[in-house]
Each structure stands twice: as C-alpha cells, then as structure tokens.
N, C-alpha and C positions, 0 to 999 in steps of 0.2 A: 232351651234357648241359650243358656249359658254355654253349653257344649258347642252349639252352632257358632256362637260368637267367638269362642276360643279357637275353633277350627278355622274360622275366617282370619283371626289374628295370626295363627300359625302359618296358614297358606300365604297370607299377605307378606309375612316376614320371610317365608321361604322364597317367594318370588322376588322380593327385594334383594335378598342375598344372591339369588341366581343372576339377577340383572347386574348387580355389582361385580359378581364373578366374571360375567361375560364382558363387561366393560373393561375389567382388569386384563382379561385375556386379549381384548381388542387392542389395548394399549401396548401389551407385550408384543403382539404380532406386528404392530406398527414399528416398534423399536427394533424388532428382529429383522424387519425388512430393510432397514437402513444398515449399511455397512460402514464400519469405522476403521479408518486407516491411520495409524500413528507413526510419525516420523521422528526418530531420535537421532542424535549426533554423538560421535565419539572421537577420541584422540585429540583433536584441536577444534577450536571454534572457527567460524567463517568458512565452513566447507561448502556452503551452498545448499543446505538442507531445504531452504525455501524454493530454490530453483528446481530441485529434484521433486519436491512435493507439487509445485505448480505444473511442472511438465507432466507428471502422472495425471494430474487433474485434467489437463488438456487432452491427453490420450483417452481417458475414460469418457470425457464429454464427447469426443469424436466418435465414440461407440454408442451415443444416444443416452447416456446416463446423466442425471441431474447431479451436479457436484457442487459442494460448498467447502470452503476452507476456513481454518482458524489457526491462530498462533497462541500458545500458552507461554507467557514470559515469566521467568522466575524473579525478576527484580521487584523490589518492594514499593516502588512508585505506584500510585493508583492507576495512572496511565502515563504515556510518554509526553503528554501535552506540555508539561512544564520543564521537561528535560532539555539541556543544552544540545543543539544539533551536533556539537563536537563529541558528545557522549554517545548519542544513539542514532545519528543521522536524522533524516527528515521525519516529521510527524505526518503520517498519512491520515486522511479524513474520508470517511464513507458517506454515502448519501444520507444516512440517518444520524449523522453527526458524531460518530465514534472517532475519537483521536486514537490512532493505532500505530503499531509497529510498521516500519517500512516494508517488511515482507508481505504485508497485505497488498501492497502495490504490485508485487510480482504475481501474486495469486490472481488479482483482477485482470492484469494484462495477459496472463496465459489462459485462464479459463473463461475470460470475458463474461463474468458474472459480477453483479454488484454485491459486495459483502455487507456486513451488518453488525449490529451491536453485540452479537454473539461470536464475532470473528476474532476477538482479541481479549485475552484475560491475563492479568498480572497477579503476582502473589499479593501485592498491595490491595487490589480490588477484591480478591478472595477473602482476605482477613477483614477488610472493610465491611463486606456483606455479612460475614458471619458475626462480627462484633455488633453490627446494627441489629441483627436478628436477636442476639442475646439481650441487648438493651431493651428491645421491644417485647421481651418475654416469650419469644416464639419457641424457645427450647424448654419451656416449662420447668425451669430450675435445674436442668441437667448440667453436669460438669462438661463444659465445652472443651473438646480435645481435637487434636489434629486428625485422628481417626476416631469417630466417623465424620465429624462436622466439617472440617476443612476438605477432606476428600469427597464428601457428599456434594459440597458446593461446586467443586471442580467437575465431578461426574455429571451433575445436573446441567452445568454449562455446556458440556460436550453434547449431551443428548438434545438440549434445546436448540443448538446450532442446526442440527439436522431437521428438527421439527419446524423451526422458523423458516427455513429455506425449502421445506418439503423436498429434501435431497435424498437421492438414492445412496450417495456416498458422502461421508464427512471425512475430509483429510485434515488431520490435526498435527501441526508441528510443535514439538516440545523444545522451547528455547534452551540455550545453554549447552553444556557438554556433560555427557554421562559421567557421574562421579562427583559433580558439583553438589554440595550439600543443599543449596537452595532449590534444586530441581527435584528433590526426593518426594515431596508431596504430590507433584504432578505425575511422577513415575508410578507411585503407589496407586494413584487414582485411575490411570489408564490400565493398570493391571486388574483393578477391580471392574472396570468397564468390560474388559474381555471376559471376566468370570460371569458377569451378570447378563450380557447380551449373547453370550455363547461364543466359543472360539471360532466357529465357522463364520460368524458375522464380524470378526475383528482380525486385523492383520497388522503386524509390526515390521516396519522398515528401519534399518539402522544404517545411517550414512557415516562412513569412516574415511580416514585419510591413509593412503598407502605411501609411505615415504620412500624416496629413492636415494640410496647411498652411492654417490658418484665414485668414491674411492674404490669400492668393490663392484660397482656397476650392478647393484642388486636392488630389487624392490623388497621391502620388508613387511611381513604380515603380522609380526609379533604385537605391535601396538593395537591392531584390530582385534587380535585374539584377547588381549587384556581388556579392551573396551567391551567386547561382547560378554566376557566373563563377569565384568562389573554389572552389566545390564541383567545378566542371568541371576546374579545375587539378589536382585530386586524382584525376582519372580517373572521376568519378561524374557522370553526366548524369541529372538528375531526370526521372522519368516524369510525375509529378504535382506541381503546386505548390499548396499550401494557403495562401491569402492571409488573414492575420488582420487584422480590422478592427472598428471600432465601429459603422460604418454601411455601407449597401450601396455597393459600389465600382462606379463607372460602367463599362459594358461596354467603352468605349474604352480604359480603363486596363488591364482584363483582357486585351484583345486585344494591347495593347502588351507586356505581360508574356509572353504567348504567343510573340509574334514575336521578341523579343530574348533570350528564355531557351530558345528552341527546344523549346517544349512545345505540344502540340495545344491549341486553344482550349478544347475541352471538358474538358481536364485542368487548367485553372486554376480551382480551387475556392475559394469564399469561406467563411470561418469567422467569422461575425459574432457579436459579443457578444450573448448572449441572457439573459433573466431567470433561467433555470435551466440549468446545464450539462447536465442530463439531457435537454434538448431538442435538443442538438447532433446526435445521430444522425439525427433527422428532417430537420434542415437539410441534412446531408451526403447523405442518401438522396434528397432532392429534386433534388440536383445529380448523381445517378447515380454517386457515388464508388465504391460497392462493385461495381457492374456493370462499371465501367471497370477496377477492380483485377482482377476475375475474367477479363475479356476479355484483359487484358495478361499475365496469368500462366497462361492456359490452363485456368482453373477453369470448370466448368459454370456458366453464368449461370442462377441459380435465383430464383424468386419468394420474397421474404423474408416471414417470419411475425413481425411486430412487435406482435402483439396484447398480449403481456405488457408491453412497453415503453410502448405507448399507454396502458395502464392506469396505469403509473407517472406519466406526464405528466398524465393526467386527475386523479389523486389530488393531485398537486402543485397544480394549478389550483383544486381543490376545497378545499384547505387554507386556510381563511379564519379559523378561530377563533384569535384571538391568545392566546399563552401565553408567559410570561417565565420562562426557566430560566437561573439564574446558573451560569456555569462559573468555578469558583474554582481558580486555579493560579498557579504562579510564572513561567510562560513566556507569559502572555497578551499581551505586547507583540508577539509574532509569532503570529498566529492559526493559521498552518500547523503550529505545534508541537502542536496538538490537532486536526488536520485530520479524522482518522477519527472522533473523538468528536463534532465538530460535525456531520459528515455523518450519523452515526448518530442524532443528535438530530433532524435534519431528517427522516430516514427514519421515526422514531417519530412525528413530527408528521404525515407523509403518511398513515400508518395511522389516525390519530385525526382526520384532516381538520383538523389544527391548524397554524397558522403559528407556528413556534417562533422566538421572538426571544431570541437568546443575549446575556446580560449578561456581558461579559468583566470579571472582577474579580481584581485582583492580590492574592494572599494576603499579600504583605509588608506591606501597609498596614492589615491588619485586626486586629492583636494588641490594640490598645487603642481600636479604632473603635467607634462606636455602631452595632451590627449591626441594630437596628430601623430605623435610617435607611438603612443600606446596602441592606437587603433589603426595604424597604417596598413595592416593586412586584414582588417576586419570588414566583413560584408554585411553583418547584421548584429544587433545588440539585444540581449534579453536581460531584464532586471527582475529577479524573482522576489518572493516574499521574505519576511524576516521581522524581527522585533528589536527594540532598543536603538539608541542614538549613535552607536559606534559605526563609523564609516559612512554616515548619512551625507555629509557635505560632498564627499567624493561621488556618491550616487547622483546628487543633484547636478553636479558639473557634467556627469555623463549624459543625463537626461536632456540637458540643454544642448550639449554637443551633438547628440543624435538628431535632435529637432532642427538645429541650425545647419548641420552638414548633410541633411537629407538621407541619413542612414536609417534603414528599417529598424524599428524599435518596438518591442513588446514588453510592457510593464505589468507584472502580476502582483496583485494585492499591494504590498509595500511599493512595488515598482510603479503602480498606477498613482499612488499617493505622492511618490517622489516626482513623477512627471507633472502632477498638478502644482506642487510647491515650486518646482523649477520654473514653470510657466508663469506663476504669480510673481515671482521675483524678477524674471528676465523680461517678460512682456508687459505685465501690468504695473511693474515698478514698485511692488511691495517688498522692500529689501528685507524685512523681518519675517516674511511669510514662512510658516512652519506648520508642523503638526503639534497638536496638544501633547502628544506622546513625547516629543523632543523638547518643546519649549512652551510651558503652560502660561508664560507671561507674554507671549507674542500678541501683538495687536491684530494680526491677520492669521488666525488659525484656520488655514485652508482645510485642514483635516482635523476633525473634532470627535469627541466621544459620541457614540450612538446614544439615542434618547434614554435607553434603559441601562446605560453603563455609567460607571463612576470609579473614582480611585478607591472607593470602599469595597468594591466587589473583589472577591477572592480570585486568584489567577487561574486555578484549575478548572477546566471544563465550563467556563462562563462566557466564552466568546460567542459570536454568531457562527454556529457550526452546522455543517451539512448542506444539503441541496436546497436551493431556493430558485424560484423562477425569475427570469429577467426578460423584459420587453426590449427588442431592438428597433432602432430607428431605420426606416427604409432609405435606400439610396446612400448608403454609407459603406466604407470599406469593411467594417465589421459584419454588416449584413451580407455583403458579397462573399464573406468567408463561410458563414453559417447557412445562408440562403433560407432563412426562416425568421418569422417575426417574434417567436417566443422560444426561449431556451431554458434549460435547467442546469445550473452549475453549482459546484461545491464551494463553500466558504469557510474561512478560518480567520476572523479578524474582530477587533474591538472598536476600531475607529472608522469614521465615514467621511466622505466629502461633505464640506459645509455648504448647505444649500444657499446660504446668503450670497455666495459667489457665482452661482449658476449663470445668471444673465451676463455678468461681466466677462466670464470665460467665453461664452458663446459669441458675444459681440466682437471678441478679439481673435476668433479662429480656433478655439479649443471647444469642440462640440460635445454635448452630453448625448451619447449615442445609445446608451443602455441604462435602463432604470428598473426598479421594482415595478410590478404591474400597477401599483397605486401611484407611481411616479414620485414617491417620497424619497427613495434611496438611489443615489447615483451608483450604477454598476459598471459603466464603461465610458471612457472619454476617447476622443479621436481628434488629432490635429489636421486641419485642412491644409491643402497645398503641400502635401507630403506623400511620398509613395506608400508608406506604411508606418504610422505612428499611433499605436493603440495602447491604452491602459485599461486593465480590467480589475475590479475589486475582488473577484473570485479566483479560484485556482483551477484553470482548465487542464493542467497537467495530470490531475487525478482521474480524468475521464478519457485520457488518450490510450489507445490500444494499438499494438503492431498491425492488426488487421483492420482497425478503424482509427486512423490517426486523427488527432483533434484538429479541427479546421483552422484554429488560430495559429498553430504551429506549422501546419501546411502552408498557410498564408505567409508567415514570417520567413520560412525557408525559401519559398517562391520569390518573395520580394528581395531577399538577400542574394539569390542567384541573379536576378535582374540587375541589382546594384553592382554586383561583381562584373557582369557582362558589359555594363555601361562604362566601366572604368578601364576597360582593356585598351 
C-alpha cells in the first residue's frame, strides 16, 4: 500500500513537473513568436528616430502584422506629466491614462493603434518600481543592483508591451543618444532581450546623422562609424543603419558606412528630409526596409497594402487652399509644446483640401494689444490646453474677441475654461469671474476643483487622465461634427466647469452641449448665433490621425475657410 501511495505521489509530482515544463515552453513559444525591433540613435539628438520607427510600424501594419510601439526615456522624472512644455514638448495622453512622451503621438498617428501603459518607460519609473519592490520585500533580502534588477525591470516592460497588445511586432525606441551615460541600462537591457528571445526574433536599427561639409562639398561617414563603434562596445551590432540627411547621399558614402560598420549594403537606408513627414513610409518602402526587417526576423514577406496611406499623401498634395489659423498659447516659443494640436490642424486641412498656416501667437502680449491688428489676417482661432496663470488675461481677451467678431473658435481644455470665464465677465457681468486655479478668492469661480481634487493632492499623475465617455446634445454644431450621440475622448485636467452657473449660461446663449453620461460634468460648451464657437474639456488632438482627421478640427478648418471666403 505504501509503495502504491509512493508511486502515486511520484507520478503526480512527475505530471505536475511536466505540466509546468509545458507551460514554460508555451510561454517561451509565445515570446519567441513576437518580434522585437529596437531603434537607437547616434551622433546627435533630434534625428527623427520616432518618425523612422513610426514609419516602419506603418509599413509592417500594411503587411497585416499587429504592431505596437514604445519609448524608453532615460530621464529620471517618473513621467513627463510635471515637466515644463519648454523642456520636453507636449505631454501625450493615451486612452488608459498614461502621461507619455510626445513621440507616442507620432506612433499612434502612423500605425493608427491606441497605445497603452506599457508604451512609455522612464529611468525614474524603473527605479521607482524596483525600490518599491525592495521595500515590499519582493527581493527576499537580495542586494539590489543595476544588473540584474534594473535591467530585469526594463526587459519585463518590453515583453509585457507585446503581450498586452497581443502584437506580432514590438518597436521600441531608446531615447537619448548612444554614448549618453543615462542610456546605458536601457542598452544593456535590450542586449539581454536579444540574448533571451534569440537573435532571429530581435533586430537593431541605428539612426545616425550624416553631416555635409559645404567647404569640401562632402558627406562625412566618420561620426556614424564612431557611433556604431560605441554601440558595439555595449554588445549591440546594428542590423540596419538609417542615415538621416537633407539631400541624397552618394552611394560611395553609403558603401563606406556598410564596410566600416559591418552592415550589409542593402541595410544602409537613407532617410532624407521630405516636404511632409507622412511621405517617409513611401521613401523607406522604396528602399525595401520592411522586407529586410521581415527577412531578418523570420516574418513572412508579404505584399503591403498602402492604399489608405497613398490617399493621405494625395490629400496632402491636393491641399492648396490657404487658410490662416491662430494658435494662441503661452508655450508657443517651442512649437513641440502643441505638437498634436498642430498636426490635428493639418489633418483637418487635408480633409478640406486646405493648406493650414498656423499663426503662433504668445498670449502674454495680448492683454492690452490691438486685437484687430493682431488678427487682421486670421480666419480661425484655436486656444489649446495649459496650466498656470501666465498669459491668462490675454487668452480671455482673445476668447471675447472671437465670440464678438464671429471668428471660428475652438477652445481645448484650458481653452474651454477660458471661453467660459470670458463669457461670465463679458455677458453675465461677473467682473471677477475666474478659475480657482488662478484666483481662489474670486466670488465667481466659474471653473472649480473637481469633487475629488484639492490643493493637498500631489501634482504627478493625479488629474483626470485618459478616455472618458461624453454625451452630445442633438441639433448642435458639435453634434453635426461628430454625427453621433456618444463619444469617447481623452482628458488631462484637474478643474471643471462649476455646475452652479449652468442655467445662467444657457439662458444667455452659452449652451451646455456635452456632458458626462450621468450629466454631472460639463464636457463641451457652444455659443449660439455664431458660425463655430466650441469649447471642450477634453483633448481631441490626441485622437486625430492623418487618415482619420478629428471631426472638431475638420469643422474648425471648414468654418475658417467659410469665414475667409465671406470676407473677400
């Protein structure tokens, strides 16, 4: 009996081990089926690694592969949410509420996929996660080190990105420039990923700059050689080199890069400056970039379907009707602070076959300015999001000006709040009307804290973030843009319209045209007797795509064209 029982235990243990082994193998197979493409940069920053990565994503998607993208940023901030727009450009927000690097906007616009919480990782977040695990005792008393704990955290994040999106291909951009000390843990991590998933399932692309010396009229490959040598010293051999340039690079220079960087000739790809960044996928397709990637990673080489993207480029080329739209903000000194807004305006232009000229206007200088002079050539006005009281009075004067002068106006987040404050002062007669953010002592706080917010809440990641539903009112201009009763839009804000003023606003012509489904939160306002005057609490720019322009931006450009035509 004892023998039978022992045999049972042994058999049971054997089966459990076998099942565990099979499960392990299943996980490995799943990981092995996903391809990992890492994009690094060399020589100088600002090369357009993100555009190269995003364009490749579009080409692979056109071949029927499920693609997801991510950005690994070496700065120590936990996320870009509290960083000045002058430092890092706009803060991009995903559906699930991730505050992310602006490059994620490029990825979403090109691959037309919604990214997620595993799409952006900073050094600060990595160390935050590791330290919290150590505090929770999850390392069981181990000495916590860069290798393996920091690198394991990064590797896990890369793998989870593919699993979360059920992706065939994960394209990961490494922020910074090769040789930067802060990038080293990320480079070591992706080296380890290649070792663990197998080199056939991993590919390295290095984007470098090829400088042109006008004195000798020569393109120079030496900086690229040094950059690749630096990358190789970390154990990473690039499979493909993308050479950034303003003009066509002579073949002799490309051959030299191939020889000295140990990369096949066909794998040295030019990324030349083009009139529109949306043309880049076709330039890379002509050089067979996607087919080379498929070949080297064992993916089936398929014929691409770029019909939709061809239509995008054709629409761009057909966009010849000029229209001037003023973007009024406090961060206009750095255009990247409003990158998604400007791209969404261009998308709206494509749909209307209009060439949008953005007039960048700093709101700080408008408080006592002659607005007739400032906007004499303006066909439409957009007032985007922002925080802090700098330049606010100038914005309020612009919102009133656009409403009184019948100029098409779109207010986004702060822009909606400004429109509400301007209306309360100018129409309702509340001279001290303001937002609690700017004046906590005002007797008429038109914009106030959300119910679950207060001054005591920490700034980072504590706002209303991500996608929320919004119910639209029928027979309104905003409904005519969307042509649907219920929408979902992304948010990034801490203050809301004060419900105490709803009825007074509506009695005087400023209608509440969008609310949360439970009617508690005001999401959109619209002024009657105006061709186009809309304010929205959310950020429509984050959901605009070149192949699917956002309806509010299409509507603004259309109204601006009509305004221009009426003043001829």
